[in-house]
Backbone as numpy.savetxt, mean C-alpha at the origin, in Angstrom:
# Nx Ny Nz CAx CAy CAz Cx Cy Cz
-25.30 -40.82 7.55 -24.37 -39.72 7.14 -23.06 -40.30 6.80
-22.51 -40.00 5.71 -21.20 -40.52 5.28 -20.03 -39.83 6.09
-19.07 -40.63 6.49 -17.92 -39.93 7.23 -16.69 -40.50 6.51
-15.53 -39.76 6.59 -14.29 -40.26 5.99 -13.23 -40.03 7.17
-12.23 -41.08 7.13 -10.99 -40.85 7.85 -10.15 -39.90 6.95
-9.04 -39.47 7.60 -8.32 -38.43 6.84 -7.66 -38.90 5.48
-7.13 -40.31 5.50 -6.63 -40.92 4.28 -7.63 -41.02 3.25
-8.86 -41.35 3.62 -10.01 -41.50 2.67 -10.38 -40.03 2.10
-10.40 -39.15 2.85 -10.74 -37.72 2.52 -9.65 -37.17 1.59
-8.51 -37.61 1.74 -7.44 -37.09 1.03 -7.58 -37.74 -0.37
-7.85 -39.09 -0.41 -7.97 -39.63 -1.73 -9.26 -39.05 -2.55
-10.37 -38.72 -1.86 -11.57 -38.25 -2.41 -11.33 -36.76 -3.04
-10.47 -36.03 -2.35 -10.41 -34.59 -2.77 -9.01 -34.25 -3.43
-8.07 -35.31 -3.36 -6.66 -35.11 -3.96 -5.93 -34.00 -3.12
-6.38 -33.75 -1.91 -5.65 -32.98 -0.90 -4.76 -33.85 -0.02
-3.51 -33.46 0.09 -2.68 -34.50 0.81 -3.03 -34.68 2.23
-2.64 -35.68 2.83 -2.85 -35.82 4.30 -2.12 -34.69 5.06
-0.93 -34.57 4.58 -0.15 -33.52 5.33 -0.87 -32.02 5.34
-1.48 -31.73 4.13 -2.14 -30.55 4.09 -3.30 -30.57 5.09
-4.12 -31.60 5.06 -5.26 -31.76 6.08 -4.92 -31.61 7.35
-3.79 -32.15 7.76 -3.26 -31.94 9.07 -3.00 -30.65 9.32
-2.29 -29.88 8.44 -2.03 -28.49 8.59 -3.21 -27.54 8.69
-4.19 -27.77 7.97 -5.58 -27.08 8.09 -6.09 -27.33 9.34
-5.97 -28.60 9.99 -6.33 -28.71 11.46 -5.65 -28.02 12.47
-4.26 -28.08 12.15 -3.43 -27.32 13.17 -3.69 -25.78 13.26
-3.96 -25.28 12.07 -4.22 -23.74 12.01 -5.74 -23.36 12.18
-6.50 -24.41 12.49 -8.00 -24.22 12.79 -8.83 -23.68 11.57
-8.28 -24.10 10.46 -8.95 -23.70 9.16 -10.02 -24.80 8.86
-9.64 -25.97 8.96 -10.66 -27.15 8.79 -10.47 -28.25 9.83
-11.19 -28.22 10.86 -11.16 -29.06 12.00 -12.15 -30.39 11.64
-11.72 -31.67 11.99 -12.67 -32.58 11.80 -13.76 -32.75 12.78
-14.94 -33.03 12.33 -16.09 -33.00 13.32 -15.92 -33.92 14.44
-15.21 -35.03 14.02 -15.15 -36.01 15.20 -13.54 -36.45 15.42
-13.08 -36.53 16.56 -11.70 -36.95 16.82 -11.82 -38.16 17.88
-11.53 -39.40 17.36 -11.62 -40.52 18.17 -10.55 -40.46 19.27
-10.96 -41.29 20.12 -9.98 -41.59 21.50 -8.52 -41.70 20.96
-8.42 -42.62 19.93 -7.00 -42.89 19.53 -6.34 -41.70 18.66
-7.12 -40.64 18.59 -6.46 -39.42 17.82 -6.80 -39.40 16.39
-7.59 -40.42 15.80 -7.92 -40.44 14.50 -8.93 -39.33 14.20
-8.72 -38.78 13.12 -9.82 -37.77 12.66 -10.74 -38.15 11.71
-12.07 -37.81 11.94 -13.10 -38.23 11.16 -13.72 -37.01 10.65
-13.98 -37.01 9.34 -14.52 -35.84 8.71 -16.00 -36.12 8.14
-16.86 -35.21 8.34 -18.23 -35.28 8.03 -18.52 -34.51 6.55
-19.77 -34.74 6.05 -20.24 -34.20 4.81 -19.96 -32.60 4.83
-20.31 -32.02 5.99 -20.18 -30.76 6.32 -18.80 -30.27 6.16
-17.91 -31.03 6.65 -16.39 -30.83 6.65 -15.99 -30.85 5.12
-16.64 -31.83 4.36 -16.28 -31.99 2.98 -16.60 -30.68 2.25
-17.78 -30.16 2.49 -18.25 -29.04 1.85 -17.25 -27.90 2.18
-16.85 -27.69 3.33 -15.95 -26.58 3.75 -14.67 -26.79 3.03
-14.13 -28.08 2.85 -12.86 -28.28 2.26 -12.94 -27.90 0.64
-14.21 -28.26 0.15 -14.30 -27.82 -1.25 -14.32 -26.21 -1.38
-14.84 -25.59 -0.43 -14.81 -24.12 -0.38 -13.42 -23.64 -0.35
-12.61 -24.25 0.49 -11.24 -23.87 0.72 -10.47 -24.16 -0.73
-10.64 -25.22 -1.28 -10.02 -25.67 -2.52 -10.45 -24.54 -3.55
-11.67 -23.94 -3.61 -12.14 -23.11 -4.57 -11.55 -21.83 -4.35
-11.36 -21.33 -3.02 -10.79 -20.02 -2.77 -9.25 -19.93 -3.12
-8.73 -21.21 -2.77 -7.27 -21.35 -3.07 -6.88 -21.22 -4.58
-7.93 -21.77 -5.30 -7.81 -21.62 -6.84 -7.86 -20.20 -7.37
-8.48 -19.45 -6.67 -8.56 -18.01 -7.06 -7.50 -17.13 -6.42
-6.54 -17.89 -5.75 -5.36 -17.06 -5.35 -5.48 -16.43 -3.89
-6.49 -16.83 -3.02 -6.57 -16.30 -1.70 -5.62 -17.06 -0.79
-4.99 -16.35 0.19 -4.10 -17.01 1.15 -4.92 -17.74 2.15
-4.36 -18.56 2.90 -5.09 -19.46 3.85 -5.69 -18.45 5.11
-4.86 -17.56 5.35 -5.46 -16.56 6.36 -6.60 -15.79 5.85
-6.55 -15.42 4.55 -7.86 -14.85 4.03 -8.99 -15.70 3.96
-8.70 -17.03 3.51 -9.81 -17.89 3.46 -10.39 -18.21 4.78
-9.57 -18.41 5.75 -10.16 -18.54 7.13 -11.05 -17.40 7.59
-10.62 -16.21 7.35 -11.44 -15.09 7.61 -12.86 -15.07 6.85
-12.62 -15.31 5.60 -13.79 -15.38 4.70 -14.89 -16.40 5.14
-14.39 -17.68 5.39 -15.41 -18.64 5.98 -15.89 -18.51 7.35
-15.07 -17.84 8.23 -15.48 -17.63 9.54 -16.54 -16.49 9.52
-16.25 -15.35 8.86 -17.27 -14.29 8.83 -18.61 -14.67 7.96
-18.30 -15.39 6.89 -19.34 -15.61 5.96 -20.14 -14.58 5.59
-19.38 -13.47 5.40 -20.10 -12.08 5.02 -19.13 -11.32 4.05
-19.63 -10.57 3.15 -18.77 -9.83 2.40 -17.93 -10.54 1.36
-18.37 -11.93 1.25 -17.43 -12.73 0.35 -17.47 -12.13 -1.25
-18.66 -11.78 -1.66 -18.77 -11.31 -3.03 -17.84 -10.19 -3.11
-17.68 -9.12 -2.12 -16.75 -8.07 -2.21 -15.32 -8.56 -2.34
-14.84 -9.61 -1.50 -13.67 -9.94 -1.60 -13.38 -10.77 -2.97
-14.47 -11.49 -3.38 -14.21 -12.21 -4.77 -13.99 -11.16 -5.84
-14.86 -10.03 -5.80 -14.70 -9.02 -6.78 -13.20 -8.32 -6.76
-12.75 -8.10 -5.68 -11.45 -7.64 -5.45 -10.35 -8.39 -5.99
-10.61 -9.76 -5.68 -9.63 -10.78 -6.09 -9.79 -10.93 -7.77
-10.94 -10.85 -8.23 -11.05 -10.91 -9.79 -10.39 -9.78 -10.45
-10.51 -8.47 -9.88 -9.81 -7.33 -10.40 -8.22 -7.45 -10.22
-7.76 -8.05 -9.17 -6.44 -8.36 -9.01 -5.78 -9.34 -10.11
-6.55 -10.43 -10.37 -6.15 -11.30 -11.32 -6.27 -10.73 -12.74
-7.05 -9.86 -12.93 -6.92 -9.13 -14.33 -5.59 -8.20 -14.31
-5.22 -7.64 -13.25 -4.07 -6.97 -13.07 -2.85 -7.87 -13.36
-2.98 -8.96 -12.74 -1.82 -9.90 -12.88 -1.62 -10.47 -14.23
-2.92 -10.72 -14.97 -2.72 -11.19 -16.24 -2.17 -10.14 -17.22
-2.54 -8.88 -16.94 -1.93 -7.76 -17.80 -0.51 -7.63 -17.53
-0.03 -8.00 -16.30 1.43 -7.77 -16.00 2.17 -8.81 -16.59
1.64 -10.12 -16.74 2.23 -11.25 -17.30 2.32 -11.06 -18.84
1.14 -10.26 -19.42 1.16 -10.00 -20.92 2.26 -9.04 -21.10
2.46 -8.01 -20.25 3.40 -6.89 -20.49 4.77 -7.47 -20.40
5.00 -8.48 -19.65 6.42 -9.05 -19.53 6.59 -9.91 -20.73
5.61 -10.65 -21.20 5.80 -11.35 -22.57 6.09 -10.37 -23.82
5.32 -9.34 -23.77 5.69 -8.37 -24.79 7.02 -7.71 -24.77
7.46 -7.48 -23.45 8.74 -7.02 -23.30 9.91 -8.01 -23.78
9.70 -9.17 -23.46 10.60 -10.11 -23.93 10.59 -10.35 -25.51
9.48 -10.43 -26.06 9.38 -10.39 -27.48 9.99 -9.18 -28.19
10.09 -8.05 -27.54 10.63 -6.80 -27.96 12.05 -6.93 -27.98
12.56 -7.54 -26.91 14.11 -7.85 -26.74 14.52 -8.81 -27.83
13.72 -9.81 -27.94 14.16 -10.85 -28.94 14.37 -10.20 -30.35
13.21 -9.40 -30.68 13.16 -8.78 -32.10 14.34 -7.74 -32.20
14.73 -7.06 -31.11 16.01 -6.13 -31.28 17.30 -6.82 -31.42
17.40 -8.17 -30.93 18.64 -8.75 -30.88 18.95 -9.66 -32.19
19.87 -9.28 -32.90 20.23 -10.17 -33.97 21.03 -11.33 -33.50
21.19 -12.41 -34.49 21.88 -13.52 -34.00 23.34 -13.40 -33.65
23.90 -12.13 -34.24 25.24 -11.91 -33.99 25.49 -10.92 -32.79
24.42 -10.47 -32.33 24.49 -9.50 -31.02 24.44 -10.23 -29.76
25.12 -9.57 -28.77 24.93 -10.22 -27.58 23.67 -9.81 -26.77
23.26 -10.75 -25.86 21.87 -10.53 -25.24 22.01 -9.61 -24.17
21.16 -8.57 -24.10 21.12 -7.54 -23.15 20.80 -7.95 -21.70
21.77 -8.70 -21.14 21.38 -9.45 -19.79 20.92 -8.42 -18.72
21.47 -7.20 -18.77 21.17 -6.26 -17.64 19.63 -5.90 -17.88
19.23 -5.74 -19.00 17.84 -5.30 -19.23 16.88 -6.54 -18.73
17.22 -7.85 -19.14 16.44 -8.88 -18.89 16.44 -9.21 -17.37
17.77 -8.94 -16.65 17.69 -9.24 -15.35 16.80 -8.21 -14.47
16.74 -7.00 -14.99 15.87 -5.92 -14.36 14.46 -6.29 -14.60
14.13 -6.79 -15.74 12.81 -7.20 -16.01 12.21 -8.35 -15.14
13.26 -9.32 -14.85 12.87 -10.38 -13.90 12.81 -9.83 -12.38
13.66 -8.94 -12.10 13.59 -8.36 -10.78 12.20 -7.58 -10.49
11.73 -6.85 -11.49 10.39 -6.34 -11.47 9.29 -7.28 -11.25
9.43 -8.35 -12.32 8.42 -9.41 -12.11 8.48 -10.12 -10.73
9.54 -10.41 -10.18 9.80 -11.00 -8.93 9.04 -10.11 -7.82
9.28 -8.77 -7.82 8.77 -7.91 -6.81 7.21 -7.94 -6.97
6.64 -7.95 -8.29 5.29 -7.99 -8.54 4.72 -9.36 -7.92
5.49 -10.48 -7.94 5.05 -11.75 -7.40 4.93 -11.44 -5.84
5.75 -10.82 -5.31 5.73 -10.64 -3.83 4.54 -9.78 -3.42
4.03 -8.92 -4.36 2.95 -8.18 -4.01 1.57 -8.83 -4.23
1.66 -10.03 -4.79 0.41 -10.70 -5.10 -0.64 -10.69 -4.01
-0.12 -10.88 -2.76 -1.12 -11.10 -1.73 -0.96 -9.88 -0.74
-0.44 -8.83 -1.24 -0.31 -7.58 -0.37 -1.58 -6.74 -0.63
-1.97 -5.89 0.35 -3.17 -5.10 0.34 -3.06 -3.95 -0.59
-1.81 -3.56 -1.02 -1.60 -2.59 -1.97 -2.24 -2.84 -3.30
-2.54 -4.19 -3.73 -3.19 -4.45 -4.91 -4.62 -3.83 -4.99
-5.23 -3.73 -3.70 -6.58 -3.31 -3.66 -6.74 -1.83 -3.82
-5.67 -1.15 -3.71 -5.78 0.37 -3.86 -5.14 1.07 -5.07
-4.21 0.40 -5.65 -3.53 0.93 -6.84 -4.15 0.23 -8.17
-4.17 1.18 -9.06 -4.44 0.81 -10.37 -3.30 -0.07 -11.08
-3.63 -0.79 -12.19 -2.56 -1.53 -12.73 -1.35 -0.81 -13.00
-1.47 0.44 -13.47 -0.22 1.31 -13.76 0.50 1.84 -12.69
-0.39 2.19 -11.47 0.23 2.45 -10.23 0.89 1.34 -9.43
0.34 0.19 -9.75 1.01 -1.10 -9.16 2.46 -1.22 -9.82
2.61 -1.03 -11.08 3.76 -1.08 -11.77 4.83 -0.11 -11.09
4.29 1.20 -11.00 5.06 2.24 -10.24 5.57 1.96 -9.04
4.69 1.10 -8.20 5.05 0.83 -6.88 6.06 -0.23 -6.80
5.95 -1.11 -7.83 6.98 -2.15 -7.96 8.28 -1.63 -8.19
8.25 -0.61 -9.31 9.48 0.27 -9.54 10.10 0.77 -8.36
9.10 1.49 -7.63 9.47 2.18 -6.35 10.38 1.38 -5.34
9.76 0.10 -5.11 10.25 -0.80 -4.14 11.71 -1.33 -4.71
11.74 -1.57 -5.98 12.98 -2.09 -6.66 14.07 -0.95 -6.47
13.74 0.23 -6.79 14.81 1.27 -6.59 15.21 1.42 -5.24
14.13 1.37 -4.32 14.46 1.49 -2.92 15.47 0.43 -2.52
15.25 -0.76 -2.83 15.98 -1.98 -2.51 17.53 -1.79 -3.06
17.49 -1.24 -4.25 18.84 -0.99 -4.89 19.71 0.02 -4.28
18.94 1.07 -3.97 19.63 2.35 -3.49 19.92 2.53 -1.98
19.29 1.67 -1.26 19.42 1.69 0.23 20.34 0.59 0.77
21.20 1.16 1.64 22.13 0.18 2.36 21.39 -0.32 3.65
21.92 -1.40 4.18 21.25 -2.05 5.32 21.22 -0.99 6.49
22.28 -0.28 6.55 22.36 0.75 7.54 21.28 1.91 7.52
21.05 2.24 6.15 19.93 3.33 6.00 18.65 2.78 6.32
18.37 1.55 5.90 17.17 0.92 6.32 16.90 0.70 7.79
17.87 0.33 8.44 17.85 0.25 9.88 17.65 1.60 10.55
18.31 2.72 10.02 18.04 3.92 10.61 16.58 4.46 10.30
16.09 4.25 9.05 14.63 4.67 8.90 13.69 3.97 9.81
13.95 2.69 9.90 13.00 1.81 10.78 13.07 2.29 12.18
14.36 2.74 12.70 14.40 3.28 14.13 13.80 4.59 14.25
13.86 5.42 13.30 13.36 6.77 13.25 11.84 6.68 13.17
11.42 5.71 12.38 9.96 5.46 12.22 9.25 4.99 13.64
10.00 4.05 14.24 9.55 3.39 15.47 9.40 4.51 16.52
10.41 5.38 16.49 10.49 6.53 17.50 9.29 7.39 17.26
8.95 7.70 16.03 7.89 8.65 15.79 6.48 8.00 16.08
6.27 6.73 15.94 5.17 6.08 16.24 5.03 6.13 17.83
6.12 5.88 18.59 6.23 5.89 19.99 5.66 7.32 20.41
6.18 8.26 19.72 5.76 9.65 20.13 4.30 9.96 19.90
3.83 9.40 18.83 2.43 9.63 18.48 1.48 9.08 19.50
1.79 7.75 19.88 1.14 7.01 20.92 1.14 7.68 22.17
2.20 8.40 22.58 2.47 9.09 23.75 1.76 10.37 23.84
1.27 11.00 22.66 0.59 12.13 22.71 -0.82 12.07 22.15
-1.56 10.94 22.09 -2.79 10.94 21.64 -3.85 11.49 22.50
-3.49 12.08 23.72 -4.41 12.73 24.44 -4.34 14.33 24.15
-3.17 14.67 23.16 -3.00 16.02 22.98 -3.91 16.40 21.66
-4.11 17.58 21.39 -4.77 17.93 20.15 -3.88 17.81 18.94
-4.16 17.14 18.08 -3.31 16.87 16.83 -2.87 18.10 16.14
-3.81 19.17 16.37 -3.64 20.37 15.67 -2.81 21.49 16.50
-2.21 20.98 17.81 -1.47 21.78 18.58 -0.16 21.78 18.12
0.85 22.48 18.81 2.20 22.53 18.50 3.00 21.24 18.31
2.57 20.38 19.33 3.14 19.02 19.29 2.67 18.22 18.12
1.37 18.44 17.69 0.94 17.68 16.52 1.49 18.28 15.46
1.77 19.57 15.16 2.40 20.12 14.02 3.75 19.59 13.87
4.56 19.46 15.02 5.90 18.99 14.97 5.94 17.62 14.56
4.94 16.76 15.11 4.96 15.25 14.60 4.60 15.07 13.26
3.75 15.97 12.86 3.30 15.86 11.37 4.47 16.26 10.36
5.25 17.21 10.96 6.39 17.58 10.13 7.36 16.52 10.12
7.72 15.84 11.22 8.58 14.63 11.31 8.15 13.53 10.33
6.84 13.30 10.47 6.31 12.21 9.62 6.53 12.53 8.10
6.27 13.66 7.73 6.42 13.97 6.18 7.72 13.97 5.90
8.64 14.47 6.80 10.13 14.49 6.34 10.65 13.10 6.33
10.25 12.11 7.04 10.57 10.71 6.87 10.12 10.24 5.71
8.75 10.29 5.38 8.22 9.64 4.28 8.57 10.28 2.94
8.80 11.58 2.83 9.19 12.27 1.72 10.60 12.02 1.33
11.49 11.68 2.32 12.79 11.09 2.04 12.77 9.69 1.42
11.72 8.94 1.80 11.63 7.60 1.24 11.15 7.57 -0.26
10.07 8.33 -0.40 9.40 8.28 -1.68 9.92 9.37 -2.71
10.35 10.55 -2.21 10.86 11.48 -3.14 9.70 12.14 -3.98
10.04 13.07 -4.91 9.13 13.70 -5.75 8.54 12.79 -6.64
9.22 11.78 -7.13 8.91 10.90 -8.26 7.67 10.10 -7.90
7.54 9.65 -6.50 6.50 8.61 -6.15 5.77 9.15 -4.93
5.60 10.61 -5.01 4.76 11.21 -3.93 3.30 10.84 -4.08
2.97 10.65 -5.47 1.49 10.33 -5.56 1.13 9.01 -4.91
2.17 8.05 -5.00 1.78 6.82 -4.34 1.82 6.82 -3.00
2.75 7.63 -2.40 2.78 7.88 -0.89 1.30 8.30 -0.42
0.89 9.44 -1.02 -0.40 9.95 -0.75 -1.53 8.89 -0.66
-1.54 8.16 -1.87 -2.68 7.23 -2.08 -2.61 6.17 -1.12
-1.32 5.73 -0.75 -1.21 4.53 0.08 -1.79 4.89 1.51
-1.53 6.24 1.87 -2.02 6.58 3.11 -3.41 6.71 3.10
-3.97 7.43 2.07 -5.50 7.77 2.12 -6.27 6.58 1.99
-5.90 5.66 0.93 -6.67 4.63 0.64 -6.39 3.33 1.35
-5.16 3.37 1.99 -4.67 2.16 2.59 -4.80 2.40 4.17
-3.70 2.92 4.70 -3.68 3.14 6.21 -4.95 3.74 6.76
-5.54 4.84 6.23 -6.60 5.67 6.61 -7.94 4.66 6.66
-7.89 3.56 5.71 -8.91 2.76 5.75 -8.71 1.30 6.44
-7.80 1.39 7.30 -7.33 0.16 8.21 -6.55 -0.91 7.49
-5.92 -0.67 6.23 -5.15 -1.73 5.59 -3.61 -1.52 5.88
-3.00 -2.62 6.27 -1.63 -2.70 6.32 -1.19 -2.05 7.61
-1.93 -1.64 8.64 -1.50 -1.09 9.81 -0.42 -1.82 10.64
-0.61 -3.09 10.72 0.34 -3.93 11.48 1.82 -3.68 11.02
1.84 -3.65 9.47 3.19 -3.51 9.07 4.04 -2.29 9.43
3.33 -1.25 9.79 3.92 -0.11 10.20 3.75 0.29 11.64
3.23 -0.65 12.45 3.07 -0.34 13.71 1.91 0.74 14.12
1.16 0.83 13.27 -0.04 1.98 13.51 -1.29 1.21 13.90
-2.16 2.04 14.35 -3.39 1.57 14.84 -4.60 2.47 14.17
-5.80 2.19 14.06 -6.76 3.20 13.51 -6.86 4.46 14.31
-6.50 4.38 15.65 -6.50 5.53 16.42 -5.33 6.62 16.02
-4.07 5.84 15.99 -2.96 6.68 15.66 -2.97 7.30 14.30
-3.55 6.47 13.19 -3.63 7.08 11.99 -4.54 8.31 11.91
-5.69 8.19 12.50 -6.62 9.14 12.56 -5.97 10.47 13.17
-5.30 10.33 14.35 -4.46 11.44 15.03 -3.40 11.91 14.02
-2.75 11.13 13.35 -1.62 11.45 12.48 -2.07 12.18 11.28
-3.28 11.76 10.84 -3.76 12.43 9.66 -4.14 13.90 10.03
-4.79 14.11 11.13 -5.07 15.48 11.49 -3.74 16.33 11.78
-2.75 15.69 12.32 -1.41 16.28 12.65 -0.95 16.83 11.36
-0.87 15.85 10.41 -0.07 16.20 9.06 -0.98 17.36 8.41
-2.31 17.28 8.57 -3.09 18.44 7.95 -2.67 19.62 8.62
-2.65 19.58 9.80 -2.26 20.81 10.58 -0.81 21.39 10.26
0.10 20.42 10.11 1.38 20.84 9.56 1.54 21.48 8.35
0.64 21.01 7.38 0.63 21.57 5.90 -0.04 23.02 6.05
-1.12 23.05 6.81 -1.83 24.37 7.05 -0.93 25.40 7.65
-0.20 24.98 8.75 0.82 25.89 9.37 1.80 26.43 8.50
2.35 25.42 7.53 3.42 25.80 6.59 2.88 26.88 5.53
1.62 26.56 4.99 1.07 27.25 3.98 0.71 28.60 4.48
0.16 28.66 5.57 -0.25 30.00 6.17 0.94 30.83 6.32
1.89 30.20 6.88 3.11 30.98 7.21 3.85 31.64 5.81
3.70 30.83 4.70 4.24 31.42 3.43 3.47 32.38 2.97
2.16 32.32 2.85 1.20 33.19 2.36 1.14 34.59 3.20
1.46 34.35 4.48 1.53 35.56 5.37 2.60 36.57 5.04
3.58 35.96 4.14 4.70 36.79 3.77 4.54 37.58 2.56
3.37 37.31 1.92 3.09 38.04 0.69 2.93 39.63 0.91
3.71 40.36 0.17 3.68 41.92 0.42 4.76 42.30 1.39
5.42 41.26 2.21 6.35 41.56 3.20 7.73 41.19 2.74
7.91 40.33 1.83 9.20 39.93 1.17 9.09 39.91 -0.15
10.17 39.90 -0.88 10.09 39.86 -2.41 9.14 38.75 -2.80
8.47 39.07 -3.97 7.60 37.94 -4.47 8.29 36.70 -4.94
9.46 37.09 -5.49 10.30 35.87 -5.81 10.63 34.89 -4.67
10.91 35.56 -3.46 11.22 34.62 -2.41 9.94 33.78 -1.93
8.78 34.41 -1.99 7.57 33.86 -1.53 7.36 32.66 -2.63
7.55 33.00 -3.96 7.37 31.90 -4.99 8.27 30.66 -4.71
9.59 30.92 -4.32 10.37 29.84 -4.02 9.90 28.91 -2.93
9.33 29.65 -1.81 8.90 28.84 -0.74 7.57 28.11 -1.13
6.73 28.82 -1.87 5.48 28.00 -2.38 5.83 26.96 -3.25
6.80 27.01 -4.16 7.10 25.83 -4.99 7.63 24.63 -4.10
8.41 25.05 -3.08 8.96 24.00 -2.27 7.91 23.15 -1.51
6.81 23.91 -1.06 5.81 23.22 -0.33 4.89 22.49 -1.39
4.72 22.92 -2.65 4.03 22.15 -3.60 4.76 20.83 -3.84
6.13 20.95 -4.06 6.91 19.80 -4.33 6.79 18.82 -3.06
6.81 19.35 -1.84 6.76 18.35 -0.84 5.46 17.72 -0.62
4.30 18.43 -1.07 3.11 17.95 -0.94 2.72 16.98 -2.07
3.04 17.29 -3.32 2.58 16.63 -4.52 3.56 15.97 -5.38
4.97 16.15 -5.08 5.95 15.70 -5.95 5.80 16.18 -7.31
5.84 15.17 -8.38 5.59 15.46 -9.66 4.38 15.50 -10.29
3.30 15.48 -9.30 1.91 15.39 -9.73 1.60 16.90 -10.19
1.74 17.37 -11.33 1.47 18.54 -11.70 0.08 18.96 -11.73
-0.98 18.09 -12.05 -2.32 18.36 -11.94 -2.76 18.86 -10.51
-2.53 18.04 -9.47 -2.95 18.36 -8.23 -2.12 19.72 -7.69
-0.87 19.98 -8.19 -0.24 21.10 -7.87 -0.99 22.17 -8.33
-1.38 22.11 -9.50 -2.03 23.40 -10.20 -3.45 23.61 -9.69
-4.25 22.54 -9.27 -5.59 22.86 -9.09 -6.08 22.72 -7.59
-5.63 21.62 -6.95 -6.15 21.33 -5.66 -5.81 22.28 -4.61
-4.48 22.57 -4.33 -4.11 23.51 -3.43 -4.60 24.96 -3.67
-4.52 25.29 -4.95 -5.02 26.61 -5.32 -6.52 26.91 -5.01
-7.32 25.90 -5.37 -8.84 26.04 -5.07 -8.98 26.10 -3.56
-8.35 25.16 -2.85 -8.44 25.23 -1.28 -8.15 26.54 -0.68
-7.00 27.11 -1.19 -6.46 28.29 -0.59 -7.28 29.55 -0.83
-7.95 29.54 -2.11 -8.65 30.78 -2.48 -10.01 30.77 -1.67
-10.40 29.50 -1.20 -11.69 29.51 -0.39 -11.49 29.66 1.04
-10.21 29.80 1.50 -9.88 29.83 2.95 -9.88 31.28 3.51
-10.83 31.43 4.48 -10.96 32.77 5.20 -9.75 33.26 5.92
-8.86 32.27 6.19 -7.63 32.75 7.03 -6.56 33.30 6.22
-6.76 33.12 4.75 -5.75 33.85 3.94 -6.14 35.22 3.43
-5.28 36.02 3.57 -5.55 37.48 3.28 -5.94 37.70 1.80
-6.58 38.71 1.49 -7.01 39.06 0.09 -5.87 39.23 -0.67
-4.83 39.90 -0.12 -3.60 40.19 -0.92 -2.96 38.99 -1.28
-2.94 37.92 -0.44 -2.25 36.57 -0.70 -3.14 35.90 -1.87
-4.31 36.06 -1.74 -5.31 35.39 -2.76 -5.07 35.95 -4.09
-4.90 37.40 -4.20 -4.61 38.04 -5.46 -3.34 37.43 -6.06
-2.32 37.23 -5.13 -1.06 36.76 -5.55 -1.14 35.37 -6.09
-2.05 34.53 -5.39 -2.05 33.19 -5.85 -2.98 33.20 -7.26
-3.88 34.11 -7.47 -4.61 34.16 -8.70 -3.63 34.54 -9.92
-2.72 35.30 -9.59 -1.63 35.54 -10.69 -0.85 34.30 -11.02
-0.62 33.33 -10.00 0.08 32.12 -10.29 -0.81 31.13 -11.10
-2.05 31.08 -10.76 -3.04 30.17 -11.39 -3.39 30.51 -12.80
-3.13 31.59 -13.19 -3.33 32.01 -14.71 -2.13 31.73 -15.61
-1.09 31.42 -14.76 0.33 31.08 -15.64 0.26 29.70 -16.22
């Protein structure tokens, strides 16, 4: 069986000695033999694994992802498929950037000044996209949504002061702590409704109406499926509890509004109703018009009088 010292393997594969040492330190690729003098000796099996690592790196996987893939040796095709989709999105983003630059060039005559503010913003958005290259959000957003998410993060960075960011992080940490302390409680209880309300107030303050659809998808397709939990201090257990608590909060609020039908002027009920629609769906007009109306009309807890009132809205 052929074996190689680290320098020989480096020459054979064009992977630097420093890189091979790093792979050894992080337990990504350990040599099959380590001599008494500390020399590393790699086997044919090690070479095959290194070739796999090189291939996965070529397709844009991070070392942590590669380690997980090679260790599990399962679901690789699923990950390759997801990465292929992401590379398609990345190619489209680069093509869009190229088109934008060509458009700027065509709009500027030799005697005109270059619109640096536009170009700088374009570069900022591109850089933000680069930072998202290895983020889990690429797995849940469409190419168009990914652009919107980049725009959201860019605006958030521009409009938030360090003090505001610190305040949000402190409030979020406090909320997570409260959730963990109440996991034994029914999430549909009063405490659950209170914490659901706190969560939505915090998150809506961050995303606003404009990006509410990204907020919803990030939770439903991201956190609820176990993605990115470490980034926000959550666990599958706390996410499950919080999901039920937020649902209880929305139901409590909606039932409270519809219970006022016939008791206060219709215009006041409408104002409250539009407020809850804005908080739930932001500018997503389609979901505003269809999803909540359909659910409310089928809910036995809502009075027939309130349902008649809803029907008058759905026909407008």
